[in-house]
C-alpha positions, 0 to 999 in steps of 0.5 A: 319429563316423561320417560315413557317411550312411544312406539314408532310405526313403519312407513312400510306397515301393511305392505307386501311385495305383491301390494303396491304402496299407496299413491299420494293424494293431491294436496288440494283435496281434503285428506281422505281416510284410507284403511290400510290394504289387507295383505294378500293371503299367502298361497300355501300348499297343504303339507304332506305329513309322514304317516305314523312311523315313517322313516327316511329311506335313501337310494343312489341315482346318477344325475341323468336319472335324478333329472328324469325323476324330477321331470316326471314328478313335475309332469304328473303331479297335477294328474296324480295328485302328488304334493311332494316328490316323496308322494310320487316315489312312495306311490310308484314303489308301492305299485311295484311292490304289489306286483312283486307280491303277486308274482312271488308271494301269491298276492299276500303282503311280504313280511317286513324286513327290518332296517339294517338287515340288507347288506350295505356296500358292494352289490351281491354277486 
């Protein structure tokens, strides 16, 4: 008696949700040998990686603003090449930062303000 186990193959091997299962051949014909259909290559987008030293920043927006922000992203993503909502937000915020640097700092970049140095909680009055 052999104790060697044989691996069973699934009848679903090689199938994906986008490929149809093979149709059975008529019994009268000689069985043809078919290679399994190659699974369709998954469509993937290149992942936007945070640049070195990137850190998460948060802000609050009401539901209407959030919806408009997402709609603007969908409307402009192909035109402006945004792969993520973060790409859109960074581009737009940095355009505004550059405008403020021209207005208040003679066009020179602002000195960075480190995290935690801006007060939290209620707005300044």
